[in-house]
C-alpha positions, 0 to 999 in steps of 0.5 A: 500500500505504501508503494501505491501512496507514493505513486499517487503522490508522484502522479499528483506532482506530474499533473501539477507540472503538466497543468502549469505547462498547458495553461501557460501555453494556452495563455500565450497562444490566446494573447498572440491570437488576440494581437494577430488573429483576432480571437474572441476569447479573452486570455483569462479563459486559458485558466479554465483549463486548470479546473479538470487538472485540479480535480485530478490532482485532488483525487490523486492526493486523496487516494495517496492519503487513503493508501498511506492511512491503510499502510499505517494500519497494517 
């Protein structure tokens, strides 16, 4: 169970890094798009992409804590 806990902690950290990269890339793309291509969405709309990542990170942290608690009981 301890290995599962560590795996979910690592997965949460990876999701956090990926979330930062995706939001930053889309934010930059929307800023450039507004200046050159006339997109109608504001650049702050890129931050809506963080919502599913945040949910995934929360699930990973909850599972990591659950498996850590179970391994402590054994």
